[in-house]
PAZAPA-4460 file (N, C-alpha, C; in steps of 0.05 Angstrom, whole numbers, plus 32768, in hexadecimal, padded with zeros to 4 digits):
% residues 93
    n_x    n_y    n_z   ca_x   ca_y   ca_z    c_x    c_y    c_z   seq   type   mol
   82E1   7AE0   8827   82D9   7AD6   8816   82C5   7AF5   87FB     1      M     A
   82D2   7B0E   87F9   82C4   7B20   87F4   82C6   7B2D   87D1     2      C     A
   82A9   7B2A   87CF   82A2   7B3B   87AE   8296   7B44   87A9     3      V     A
   82AD   7B59   8795   82A5   7B72   8789   8280   7B73   8784     4      R     A
   8279   7B91   877F   8259   7B8C   8770   8261   7B8E   874F     5      S     A
   827D   7B95   8748   8285   7B9D   8728   8283   7B79   872B     6      S     A
   8294   7B66   8736   828F   7B59   8727   8277   7B41   871C     7      E     A
   8282   7B37   870C   8264   7B21   86F0   826B   7AFE   86FF     8      S     A
   8248   7AF6   870B   8252   7AD5   870B   825A   7AC2   86F5     9      F     A
   8259   7AB2   86E8   8250   7AB2   86D3   8237   7AA0   86CF    10      P     A
   8233   7A9E   86BE   821F   7A94   86BA   8215   7A74   86BE    11      D     A
   820F   7A6D   86D7   81FD   7A51   86DA   81FE   7A48   86CA    12      T     A
   81E7   7A45   86BF   81D0   7A38   86B1   81E1   7A32   8696    13      R     A
   81DF   7A1E   868D   81E7   7A0F   8678   81D9   7A1D   865F    14      T     A
   81DD   7A10   8644   81E3   7A20   8633   81BF   7A15   8629    15      P     A
   81BA   79FA   862E   8199   79F2   8636   8189   7A02   863D    16      T     A
   8191   7A0B   865E   817E   7A18   8668   817B   7A2F   8663    17      M     A
   8192   7A3E   8650   818C   7A5D   8645   817A   7A56   862E    18      T     A
   8181   7A3C   8619   816E   7A4A   8601   815B   7A3B   8609    19      S     A
   814A   7A34   8621   8135   7A1F   862D   8127   7A38   862C    20      A     A
   8137   7A4A   8646   8124   7A64   8652   811B   7A7F   863C    21      S     A
   812E   7A78   861F   812C   7A93   860F   8114   7A84   85FC    22      R     A
   8113   7A63   85FC   80F2   7A69   85EA   80E4   7A65   85FA    23      H     A
   80E4   7A64   8614   80CD   7A69   861B   80BF   7A7F   8622    24      N     A
   80D4   7A9C   8624   80CE   7AB8   8621   80C0   7ABF   860D    25      K     A
   80D0   7AAE   85F5   80C0   7ABA   85D1   80AC   7AAA   85DB    26      R     A
   809A   7A90   85E2   8088   7A7E   85C8   806D   7A9B   85CD    27      K     A
   8069   7A97   85E8   8052   7AB1   85EC   8047   7ABC   85D4    28      P     A
   8068   7ACB   85D0   806B   7AE2   85C7   8061   7AD8   859F    29      K     A
   8065   7AC1   8593   806C   7ABB   8589   8049   7AAF   8581    30      T     A
   8037   7A9C   8595   802F   7A8F   8597   8017   7AB1   859C    31      R     A
   800A   7AC9   8599   8002   7AD2   8599   8005   7AE9   8584    32      T     A
   801D   7AF3   857A   8016   7AEC   855B   8012   7AE2   854A    33      H     A
   8017   7ACC   8547   8011   7AB8   852F   7FEB   7AB3   853B    34      L     A
   7FDC   7ABC   8550   7FBB   7AC6   854E   7FB8   7ADE   8548    35      R     A
   7FCA   7AF0   8549   7FC3   7B0C   8541   7FCA   7B07   851D    36      V     A
   7FDA   7AEF   8512   7FDA   7AEF   84FA   7FC3   7AE1   84EC    37      L     A
   7FC1   7AD8   84FF   7FAA   7AC1   84FC   7F89   7AC9   84F1    38      S     A
   7F8A   7AE6   850A   7F6F   7AF4   850D   7F6F   7B05   84EF    39      L     A
   7F83   7B0E   84EE   7F87   7B1D   84D4   7F84   7B12   84C1    40      T     A
   7F8E   7AF8   84BA   7F85   7AF2   84A0   7F66   7AE9   84A5    41      R     A
   7F5C   7ADA   84B5   7F37   7AD7   84B6   7F2A   7AE8   84B2    42      R     A
   7F33   7B03   84C3   7F28   7B1D   84B5   7F26   7B2C   84A5    43      R     A
   7F49   7B1E   8494   7F3F   7B1E   8476   7F34   7B1B   8462    44      R     A
   7F2F   7AF5   846E   7F1A   7AEF   845A   7F12   7AED   845A    45      M     A
   7F00   7AE6   846D   7EE3   7AFF   8470   7EE2   7B15   845F    46      L     A
   7EF3   7B30   8469   7EEF   7B43   8456   7EE5   7B3B   843D    47      R     A
   7EF3   7B2E   8433   7EF4   7B2B   8411   7EDF   7B0E   8409    48      A     A
   7ED4   7AFF   841C   7EB6   7AF2   841B   7EAA   7B12   8421    49      E     A
   7EA2   7B25   842C   7E90   7B29   8420   7E8B   7B3E   840A    50      K     A
   7EB1   7B46   8406   7EAB   7B56   83F4   7EA2   7B3F   83D1    51      E     A
   7EA7   7B2E   83DA   7EA1   7B21   83BC   7E7F   7B18   83BF    52      M     A
   7E70   7B17   83D1   7E55   7B14   83D7   7E45   7B2A   83CE    53      E     A
   7E53   7B3A   83D3   7E48   7B5B   83CC   7E4A   7B55   83A7    54      M     A
   7E6A   7B55   839E   7E67   7B5C   8387   7E60   7B47   8378    55      R     A
   7E54   7B28   8384   7E41   7B16   8371   7E2F   7B13   8379    56      N     A
   7E15   7B2B   8394   7E04   7B36   839A   7DFA   7B48   8387    57      M     A
   7E04   7B4F   8376   7DFD   7B73   8363   7E0A   7B6E   8346    58      K     A
   7E1F   7B59   8341   7E1C   7B46   8329   7DFA   7B3C   8322    59      L     A
   7DF9   7B2F   833E   7DD2   7B1C   833B   7DCC   7B33   8337    60      F     A
   7DC1   7B4E   8340   7DA9   7B5B   833A   7DAC   7B6A   8321    61      L     A
   7DCE   7B74   831C   7DD2   7B6E   82F7   7DC4   7B67   82DE    62      E     A
   7DCC   7B51   82E4   7DCE   7B32   82E2   7DA8   7B32   82D1    63      N     A
   7D9F   7B2F   82EB   7D7D   7B2B   82ED   7D72   7B46   82E4    64      Q     A
   7D81   7B5C   82DC   7D66   7B73   82D2   7D74   7B6F   82AF    65      S     A
   7D95   7B68   82A8   7D92   7B63   828B   7D84   7B53   8287    66      I     A
   7D82   7B3B   8290   7D65   7B20   8289   7D52   7B2F   827F    67      I     A
   7D44   7B45   8297   7D34   7B4E   8299   7D29   7B5E   8273    68      R     A
   7D42   7B70   8274   7D3C   7B7C   8260   7D42   7B75   8242    69      E     A
   7D4E   7B5C   8245   7D4C   7B4E   8232   7D31   7B42   8227    70      N     A
   7D22   7B39   8233   7D10   7B26   823C   7CF8   7B40   822B    71      E     A
   7CF8   7B57   8238   7CF0   7B6B   8223   7CEC   7B73   8209    72      A     A
   7D10   7B7B   8204   7D12   7B6F   81EC   7D0F   7B5A   81E4    73      L     A
   7D13   7B4F   81DE   7CF8   7B33   81D0   7CE7   7B38   81D0    74      K     A
   7CCB   7B34   81E1   7CAE   7B35   81E2   7CB7   7B5A   81C4    75      K     A
   7CC7   7B6F   81C8   7CBE   7B7E   81B5   7CD1   7B84   81A0    76      K     A
   7CDF   7B69   8198   7CF2   7B55   8184   7CCF   7B4B   8175    77      A     A
   7CC0   7B36   8186   7CAD   7B2C   8176   7C9A   7B33   816C    78      L     A
   7C8E   7B4A   817F   7C79   7B60   816C   7C87   7B77   815C    79      L     A
   7C9F   7B7A   814E   7CAF   7B83   8145   7CAF   7B72   812F    80      L     A
   7CA3   7B5B   812C   7CAF   7B3D   8115   7C99   7B38   8112    81      H     A
   7C7B   7B38   811B   7C6C   7B2D   8116   7C5C   7B44   8101    82      Q     A
   7C69   7B62   8114   7C4F   7B7E   8101   7C63   7B84   80E6    83      E     A
   7C82   7B75   80DF   7C92   7B74   80C9   7C7C   7B68   80B4    84      N     A
   7C77   7B51   80BE   7C71   7B2D   80A7   7C4D   7B3C   80A7    85      N     A
   7C43   7B44   80BA   7C2E   7B53   80AE   7C27   7B69   8092    86      A     A
   7C31   7B81   80A0   7C42   7B90   808C   7C4C   7B82   8074    87      L     A
   7C5C   7B6E   8074   7C65   7B65   8053   7C49   7B5B   8048    88      F     A
   7C3A   7B4B   8060   7C2C   7B3B   8053   7C1D   7B4A   803E    89      S     A
   7C09   7B6D   8046   7C02   7B6C   8033   7C09   7B81   8024    90      L     A
   7C20   7B7C   8022   7C31   7B86   8003   7C38   7B6F   7FF7    91      L     A
   7C3D   7B63   7FF9   7C3A   7B46   7FED   7C22   7B34   7FE8    92      H     A
   7C09   7B3B   7FE7   7BED   7B2C   7FE6   7C02   7B10   7FE1    93      P     A
***
């Protein structure tokens, strides 16, 4: 029996075998893809956390500066109030 090279043989694998072999071929690619997505997500979250920490630190420092300025203004206001009372008592003995 002579078989020509242009003839093709029917696929002897069962449909289950075919789908299983396709699944096995895709599995590592999917795992790798999921790992990449997971790493990308993790890096994005870390970057966002660092940015949030920096914003938080800047706001904290700005808040501390405002608090110091507020305390200085309170002292100044107290001194002016005392001076105002002293001057008022001189005008109205």
